N, C-alpha and C positions, 0 to 999 in steps of 0.2 A: 363536505370535506374540503378544507382550504389548504393552500400551499403554506408550508411551514416558514418559508422565507418571504414571500410576497404578502402573506397574511390575508388579504381580501380576495384573492383570485381562487376560484374553485378549480380543483383538480379534475381532470377528465381522463377517460380511457380512450385509447385509439382503436381498441377492439375488445372482444369479450374476454380473452385471456391475457390482455396486456396490462402492464402496471399503470398507475395513475400518473399523468403528466401535467405540468403547469405550462400553459401556452405562453405565459409572459416571460418566465425566467428559464424555461427548458428543463427544470428539475424533474426527478422521477421518484415516486413513492412506491416501494415494493412491499406488499403485505407479506408477513412471515410465511403464510401457507403458499405463496407464489414464488418464494425465493428459489427453491430447487428447480422449478421450471425456468425461471429467469436465468439462473446460472447455466442450466443445460443448453439454453439457446443463446449463450453469450456471444457467439460469433455471427449468428444469423439474425439476431434481433436488431431491428432498426431503431436507433436512438438519435438524439441530437448530436450533430458532429461539431457544433460550435465549442471550441475549447475555452471561450471566455466565461469566467466564473465570477458572477457579481456578488455572491453571498457567502463565500467560504469563511469570512472573518466572523460570522455570527451563526449561532445555532437557532433552532426554531422549536415550535410546539408540534407535538404529534398530530397529524391530520385527523386521527381517530379520537382525539380529545384526551389523551393520557398524560399530558404534561410536557415538560421540557425534554428534548432529545439529548442523548449523551453523544459525545464526539470521540472519534478515533483518528489519530494522525496516521496518514499513509505516507511513509517516508520514501517517496520517489522524488525525482527532481522535476520540477519543484514540488515540495510536499503539499498535501491537501488534507482536508478533513471530511470524514463521512459521519453521518448522524444515524442514531438508532433509538427506537423507543424501548425502554426496559420493560414495559408492561406488555405490549402487543408483539414486540419483536420486529416491527416493520423497519425498513431502512430507507433513508432519504439520500439521494444522490443528486448533488448540484449538477448543473449543465456541464457536460464533458467529462465528469468523473468516471462514469462507467467505461468509456472508451480508454481512459488512462489505466483503469484496473485491468481491462482486457489486454491492452498493449504491453503491460508490465507483467503479464502472466500471473496475476494475483487472484483470478476468478475462484480457484479452488479454496482460497483462504478467506473468502467473503465473511464467513461467520467468525473467523479467528481475529479479525481486526480489533475487537474490543477486549481481547484476552491479554492480560498483563505479560504473560510469558511470551506470547507471540510478538508483542510490541518490543519487549526486551531483546528478543532474538534479532529482530529487524534492526534495532539500534546497534547491536553488537556487529552484525554483518556490515552495516553502513560505516561504522568506525574502522573496521578492518580494511574495508575497501579504500577508505580515505588514507589510512596508514600505509597501505601498499603503494598507492599512487604517489604519495609524497616521497616514499623511499625510492621508487623508480625514477622519479624526477631528480632526486639528489644524487643517486648512484650512477645513473645512466642505464640505458637498456641492457647493455652487454653484461655489466657486473650484476645488475639486479637479476637478470635471468639465470646467471650462474649460481647466485646465492639461493634463489628459489629452487633450482634444480637440486642443489646440495641439501637444502632443507627437506625436500620431498624424499630424497633417498635416506635421510637420517631419521625420519619420523618414527619408523618401526624398528630401527636398529637397537639392539639391546645395550650397546655402549655409546648411545648418542651423546650423553653428557661428556664422556671422555673425548669424543670427536670434536665437540664444541670447544672444550678446553684446549685441545691441540690447535685448532684453528685460531683461537684467540691468542695463544702464545706465539704462533708463527706470524700472525699479522702484526702484533704489537712489538715484536723483537727488533 
């Protein structure tokens, strides 16, 4: 079983129940049947701490011989890609990616990364966050916080459209 990225380096286990590791690039191959245990031990499992990722711009071949791995973009800053085998369900994590998943509280979504609806939801949240940050910068903290407070109080109000129209008329008058 060779590393999907280094190609000629054999993957090794560090222990009986551990995932396969590449000693050259620090990547990790987690077989589908071991994913629940891997996720359960997310914070206590020792993995490479090096955040340098040499291979994220390329995908690789399934170490079990099933063909090209598919990629899923993980939209954190900076974004990165995880790879998965569509045949055996194994997941490849380049060096440092597992720590980024854990530190961004994404462990419980590990299986969702390749789902289009999850990806769309992540893009929507990222766009909203960017929109809010931009408006906070343009309006200033004080006005931005007042607008957000007003928006929150109007969300469930039955006459919210009337309130927005009133606000617009008063501001533009």
